[in-house]
matplotlib code that plots the C-alpha trace (Angstrom):
import matplotlib.pyplot as plt

x = [-34.6, -33.9, -31.0, -29.6, -29.0, -28.0, -25.3, -24.4, -23.9, -21.9, -19.6, -19.1, -18.7, -16.0, -11.7, -11.2, -14.3, -12.8, -9.1, -9.9, -9.4, -6.6, -4.3, -1.8, 1.3, 0.8, 3.7, 6.2, 8.2, 11.1, 14.4, 16.6, 20.3, 20.5, 17.8, 15.3, 12.1, 10.3, 8.4, 10.8, 10.8, 9.7, 8.4, 4.8, 3.3, 1.1, -1.3, -3.6, -6.2, -8.1, -12.0, -10.5, -7.4, -4.7, -2.2, 0.0, 2.5, 4.9, 6.8, 9.7, 11.7, 13.7, 16.5, 18.4, 17.5, 17.9, 21.0, 18.6, 17.9, 17.2, 14.9, 12.2, 13.6, 16.6, 18.0, 15.3, 12.1, 10.2, 7.8, 5.6, 2.5, 0.3, -2.4, -3.2, -5.5, -6.8, -7.3, -10.0, -9.9, -5.3, -5.8, -3.8, -3.5, -0.5, 0.8, 1.5, 4.0, 4.2, 7.4, 8.9, 11.3, 14.0, 14.4, 14.4, 10.9, 9.1, 7.5, 7.5, 4.9, 4.6, 1.9, 1.3, -0.7, -3.5, -5.4, -8.5, -8.4, -11.6, -10.3, -10.2, -6.5, -5.4, -1.6, 0.6, 2.8, 5.4, 4.9, 8.3, 10.2, 13.4, 11.8, 10.3, 8.6, 4.9, 3.5, -0.1, -1.8, -5.2, -7.7, -7.4]
y = [1.1, -2.8, -4.0, 0.3, -1.4, -4.4, -2.4, -0.3, -3.4, -4.4, -1.3, -1.9, -5.7, -4.6, -5.3, -2.5, 0.1, -2.2, -0.4, 3.3, 4.9, 5.4, 1.9, 1.5, -0.3, -3.6, -6.3, -5.9, -9.5, -9.2, -11.4, -10.6, -10.3, -14.6, -14.5, -15.9, -13.6, -12.1, -9.3, -6.1, -4.6, -0.6, 0.6, 2.7, 3.5, 5.1, 3.9, 5.8, 4.1, 7.3, 6.6, 8.8, 6.3, 8.2, 6.5, 7.5, 5.5, 6.6, 3.8, 5.2, 2.3, 3.0, 4.7, 1.5, 1.2, 4.4, 3.8, 1.4, 2.5, 0.0, 0.6, 2.0, 2.9, 6.2, 6.5, 4.2, 5.7, 5.4, 7.8, 7.2, 8.8, 8.7, 6.3, 3.0, 0.5, -2.8, -6.1, -8.2, -11.6, -11.5, -10.2, -7.3, -3.7, -1.6, 1.0, 3.9, 6.2, 9.8, 10.9, 8.9, 9.0, 7.3, 8.5, 4.9, 3.9, 7.1, 6.5, 2.8, 0.0, -1.8, -4.2, -6.2, -9.1, -8.5, -10.6, -9.1, -11.0, -11.8, -10.1, -7.1, -6.8, -5.3, -8.4, -6.7, -8.5, -8.0, -10.1, -9.9, -12.8, -11.7, -10.3, -11.8, -8.9, -8.8, -5.9, -6.2, -3.3, -2.5, 0.5, 3.2]
z = [-20.1, -18.2, -21.0, -19.9, -15.8, -16.9, -18.8, -16.3, -13.5, -16.0, -16.3, -13.0, -11.8, -14.9, -13.9, -15.3, -12.7, -10.3, -10.3, -9.9, -7.1, -5.2, -3.7, -0.8, -0.9, 1.6, -0.5, -2.6, -3.1, -5.0, -5.2, -3.6, -3.7, -3.6, -5.8, -3.2, -3.4, -0.5, 0.7, 0.7, 4.4, 4.9, 1.5, 1.2, -1.4, -3.9, -7.4, -8.7, -11.3, -12.3, -14.9, -17.8, -17.6, -16.6, -13.9, -10.7, -8.8, -6.6, -3.8, -1.9, -0.3, 3.4, 3.9, 4.6, 0.4, -0.1, -3.6, -4.6, -8.5, -11.9, -14.6, -12.3, -8.9, -8.4, -5.3, -3.2, -4.9, -8.4, -10.1, -13.9, -14.6, -18.0, -19.0, -19.0, -20.7, -19.4, -21.3, -19.3, -21.8, -20.7, -16.8, -17.9, -17.5, -19.7, -18.4, -21.2, -19.0, -20.4, -17.4, -14.9, -12.7, -14.8, -17.8, -19.9, -19.2, -20.7, -24.0, -23.0, -22.5, -19.3, -19.2, -15.9, -14.7, -12.5, -10.3, -8.1, -4.7, -3.2, -0.3, -2.3, -2.9, -5.9, -7.2, -10.1, -11.4, -14.3, -17.5, -18.2, -17.8, -16.4, -13.9, -10.8, -8.7, -7.5, -5.7, -3.9, -3.6, -1.5, -1.7, 0.7]

ax = plt.figure().add_subplot(projection="3d")
ax.plot(x, y, z, "-o")
ax.set_aspect("equal")
plt.show()
């Protein structure tokens, strides 16, 4: 019985277990037109990881950035869903995109480096060398 309770405690302490739940976007840092990385003002977003391995992310840009479009964003809105896998040794969470507002990422795996901070935040960054953004999330 002691070994079983220790396994439960270890599972509860796992990074995957800590990721589970709904997160509110606290900050997004991205390169501006000048190439300098800074906080993007006025964003609202939600990130959800479920215990059974599903994920969903939505980010709404302010009206002033409604024309923003890229691999992840269409007209100032980002939305995707699918499943996810956590590699605790590498500190990565990979989103397996099943649906997205931008069709170009559907069917793709998007590995992200994550950090769980001592103050309870989740910081996610792309592992791609050509992407220089980071998102900070906090539990609702």
